Residue frames as qw, qx, qy, qz and C-alpha x, y, z in Angstrom:
[[0.048, 0.910, -0.357, -0.204, 101.08, -20.99, -93.01],
 [0.476, -0.386, 0.755, 0.233, 103.12, -24.16, -93.32],
 [0.635, 0.412, 0.640, 0.132, 101.03, -25.36, -96.26],
 [0.334, 0.936, 0.047, -0.101, 101.35, -21.97, -97.94],
 [0.194, -0.766, 0.572, 0.220, 105.12, -22.13, -97.48],
 [0.597, -0.049, 0.779, 0.183, 105.16, -25.68, -98.85],
 [0.569, 0.706, 0.422, 0.012, 103.10, -24.52, -101.85],
 [0.108, 0.945, -0.236, -0.198, 105.63, -21.74, -102.39],
 [0.377, -0.499, 0.740, 0.250, 108.52, -24.22, -102.50],
 [0.613, 0.281, 0.729, 0.116, 106.58, -26.47, -104.89],
 [0.425, 0.877, 0.184, -0.127, 105.79, -23.52, -107.19],
 [0.040, -0.851, 0.464, 0.242, 109.45, -22.55, -107.33],
 [0.449, -0.261, 0.827, 0.215, 110.33, -26.12, -108.27],
 [0.251, 0.187, -0.615, -0.723, 107.90, -25.94, -111.20],
 [0.128, 0.266, 0.943, -0.153, 105.02, -28.00, -109.81],
 [0.248, -0.308, -0.490, -0.777, 101.59, -27.55, -111.36],
 [0.488, -0.311, 0.239, -0.780, 98.41, -26.95, -109.30],
 [0.909, -0.137, -0.249, -0.305, 97.18, -30.59, -109.42],
 [0.717, 0.168, -0.542, 0.405, 100.58, -31.79, -108.23],
 [0.005, -0.361, 0.439, -0.823, 100.63, -29.18, -105.46],
 [0.715, -0.291, 0.016, -0.635, 97.16, -30.31, -104.32],
 [0.920, -0.017, -0.391, -0.019, 98.36, -33.90, -104.19],
 [0.541, 0.242, -0.531, 0.606, 101.53, -33.13, -102.26],
 [0.164, -0.302, 0.374, -0.862, 99.69, -30.91, -99.77],
 [0.120, -0.287, -0.946, 0.088, 96.88, -33.49, -99.49],
 [0.246, 0.427, 0.331, -0.805, 94.19, -30.91, -100.14],
 [0.570, 0.595, 0.566, -0.024, 91.34, -30.83, -102.67],
 [0.507, 0.249, 0.356, 0.744, 92.37, -29.30, -106.02],
 [0.001, -0.834, -0.337, -0.438, 90.00, -26.34, -105.64],
 [0.516, -0.835, -0.029, 0.188, 91.83, -25.32, -102.42],
 [0.732, -0.069, 0.211, 0.645, 95.18, -25.48, -104.19],
 [0.278, 0.697, 0.261, 0.608, 94.30, -22.29, -106.08],
 [0.368, -0.908, -0.066, -0.191, 93.93, -20.40, -102.79],
 [0.768, -0.503, 0.168, 0.360, 97.18, -21.75, -101.39],
 [0.639, 0.264, 0.284, 0.664, 99.00, -20.84, -104.60],
 [0.059, 0.849, 0.199, 0.486, 97.57, -17.31, -104.55],
 [0.539, -0.840, 0.062, -0.015, 98.73, -16.84, -100.95],
 [0.823, -0.199, 0.221, 0.484, 102.12, -18.37, -101.75],
 [0.479, 0.505, 0.236, 0.679, 102.61, -15.72, -104.43],
 [0.169, -0.894, -0.169, -0.378, 101.45, -12.92, -102.13],
 [0.585, -0.790, 0.183, -0.009, 103.67, -13.51, -99.10],
 [0.403, 0.675, -0.604, 0.133, 107.43, -13.72, -98.99],
 [0.777, -0.018, -0.608, 0.163, 109.30, -16.63, -97.46],
 [0.226, 0.202, -0.551, 0.777, 110.58, -14.58, -94.50],
 [0.497, -0.242, 0.125, -0.824, 107.04, -13.62, -93.46],
 [0.863, -0.106, -0.363, -0.336, 105.79, -17.21, -93.68],
 [0.682, 0.055, -0.617, 0.389, 108.68, -18.72, -91.72],
 [0.013, 0.239, -0.433, 0.869, 108.39, -15.94, -89.13],
 [0.651, -0.232, -0.053, -0.720, 104.66, -16.59, -88.77],
 [0.856, -0.069, -0.510, -0.056, 105.23, -20.31, -88.27],
 [0.467, 0.123, -0.590, 0.646, 107.83, -19.62, -85.57],
 [0.231, -0.245, 0.256, -0.906, 105.55, -17.08, -83.89],
 [0.781, -0.214, -0.274, -0.519, 102.62, -19.51, -83.89],
 [0.765, -0.035, -0.595, 0.244, 104.80, -22.14, -82.21],
 [0.223, 0.158, -0.488, 0.829, 105.87, -19.60, -79.58],
 [0.489, -0.258, 0.027, -0.833, 102.27, -18.52, -78.97],
 [0.838, -0.160, -0.464, -0.239, 101.22, -22.16, -78.58],
 [0.612, 0.024, -0.599, 0.515, 104.00, -22.75, -76.05],
 [0.013, -0.204, 0.337, -0.919, 103.16, -19.57, -74.12],
 [0.661, -0.266, -0.177, -0.679, 99.46, -20.50, -73.97],
 [0.848, -0.137, -0.512, -0.013, 100.25, -23.99, -72.70],
 [0.498, 0.036, -0.527, 0.688, 102.61, -22.59, -70.05],
 [0.249, -0.787, -0.540, 0.164, 99.95, -20.11, -68.93],
 [0.384, -0.227, 0.019, 0.895, 102.01, -17.05, -69.86],
 [0.202, 0.081, -0.237, -0.947, 99.32, -15.55, -72.12],
 [0.589, 0.323, 0.543, -0.504, 95.59, -15.84, -72.58],
 [0.527, 0.162, 0.754, 0.359, 94.72, -17.85, -75.67],
 [0.356, 0.782, 0.492, 0.141, 92.28, -15.54, -77.48],
 [0.097, -0.951, 0.086, 0.282, 94.23, -12.41, -76.69],
 [0.439, -0.455, 0.610, 0.477, 97.46, -13.90, -78.06],
 [0.478, 0.344, 0.725, 0.358, 95.71, -15.08, -81.22],
 [0.198, 0.920, 0.336, -0.035, 94.03, -11.71, -81.76],
 [0.212, -0.847, 0.293, 0.389, 97.35, -9.91, -81.40],
 [0.493, -0.175, 0.715, 0.465, 99.01, -12.31, -83.82],
 [0.409, 0.585, 0.652, 0.254, 96.27, -11.93, -86.42],
 [0.046, 0.969, 0.132, -0.202, 96.31, -8.15, -86.05],
 [0.325, -0.657, 0.486, 0.476, 100.06, -8.12, -86.67],
 [0.484, 0.121, 0.761, 0.415, 99.60, -10.32, -89.75],
 [0.301, 0.812, 0.495, 0.068, 96.89, -8.05, -91.14],
 [0.089, -0.935, 0.116, 0.324, 99.02, -4.96, -90.61],
 [0.430, -0.405, 0.647, 0.482, 101.98, -6.67, -92.27],
 [0.466, 0.368, 0.732, 0.335, 99.91, -7.73, -95.28],
 [0.202, 0.922, 0.323, -0.070, 98.52, -4.21, -95.75],
 [0.224, -0.802, 0.331, 0.443, 102.04, -2.78, -95.84],
 [0.395, -0.128, 0.762, 0.497, 102.93, -5.13, -98.69]]
């Protein structure tokens, strides 16, 4: 999600796909996927997802939640959100 958000910022600044690939340190053929996702999701969703992932990571490490269950719930919420858009 952080790379998709970064790609979104680079797109808005006028960067081209090869430049985006270089800045994200990914192969150029992956840049197309990141750009497509950057156009699909809004900034609020991406920043929210990054914050939620950090919280899930913290909760797993503190033993508050089970790892796979927390990840499945997060992914389910993301899928539902993407289908509404």
